[in-house]
N, C-alpha and C positions, 0 to 999 in steps of 0.2 A: 504493499500501499504505500502511496505517496506520503512524503513527510508532512505536507500540508493538510492532506486528508485525516491522517492519523492525529495530528495535533488539533485540528478542529473537532474530530470526533471525540477525542479525550476531553477537550474543554466541555462540551455539550454534556458528556456523561458526568463529569464532574459537577457542573451546575445542577443537573437534576439530582444528583446525589446530596449535594450541600442543602437544597431546597427541602429535600425529604428529611434530612437531619434536623435542620431548623424547624421544621413543621412538627416533627416528633417532640423536640424539645419544648416548643411552645405549647404543644398540646398538654404535655406533662405538667407544664406550669399553668394550666388552665386559661390559656390565652387563644381561645378559639378562633376569634377573628383574625389575629395575626397569623395563626397557623394555616388559616384558609388563603390568606394572601400569599404565603410561601407557596402553598400548593399550586395555586394559579401561576405564579412565575415558573415553578418546576414544569408545570404543563406546557409553557410556551417554550422552554428549553428542550423538552420532549419533542414537541411539534417540529422544531426546527432540526432536531437529530433525525427524525424521520425523513424530513425534507432532504438532508444531506445524503441519506442512504438511497432515496429515490433519485436524487441527482447522479449519483454514482452509477446506479442501475441503468439509467437511461443514457449516460454518457461514458459508456465503459472506455477506458484508456484515453479520455478526452478531458484533461483538466480544465480547458478553457469552457467547454460545454458545461462542466459541473459548476463553474464559477458563474456563467451566465444564468444557469437554471437557479441557483441558490440566490442570487441578487434579485432576480425577477420575484421570487417568492418573498423576499425580505422587503420588498416594495408593496407587493399585492396583498399580503396578508395583514400587515399592520394598517393598511388603508382602510380595511373594515373596521378595525378597532378605533382609529381616529373618528369614522362616522358614528360608531356606536357611543363613543365619548361625547361627542357634540351633541347627539340626540339626548343623552342622559341629562347633560348639562342644561339644554334648552327647556327641559320638563322639570328641572330642579332636582333630579335624582343624583345626589351627590355620592351615594354608595356605589351606584352603577358607574358613574364617571371615574371614581377611584379605581374601580377594578380594571376598567379599560386602560388607566393610566399605568397600572402595575404591568398589564401585558405589554404596553408600549415600551415601558422602560426596560423590560427584560429583551424585547426584540432589538432595541437600540444597542443593548449590550451585546447581543449576538452579532449584530452588524458590524459593530466596531471591532469586535474580536475577529470576525471572518476577514474584514478588511485588513487588519493588522497582520494575521497570518498568511493571507493570500497575496498581500501587496496590491489588492484591488483599489481602484480609484473611484468607483461608482459609488 
């Protein structure tokens, strides 16, 4: 496996594990809301881990194809969360808006890390 792919895969797996560990600790401390926030962010990292696998499956031996696929999904998926956040804010639903912000923060983290590992400019 290419070094970029293995580093990105490892990063995503670590983030999922860290979120799960933080969630478990928060649950043990009876901090359910915060635990749910960690679960949401962990799910985002899991989604992008799956997207990376699909990118590799659809672009075997083509790192540029993997990069293009992953970057496209990094734009498409968070766009839905931006829209959902805006709708929640417009109707005064602060909780839903906060949940969408959590997703967007995790997606931004994934994007920054992907670009740093990959050397992508997009």
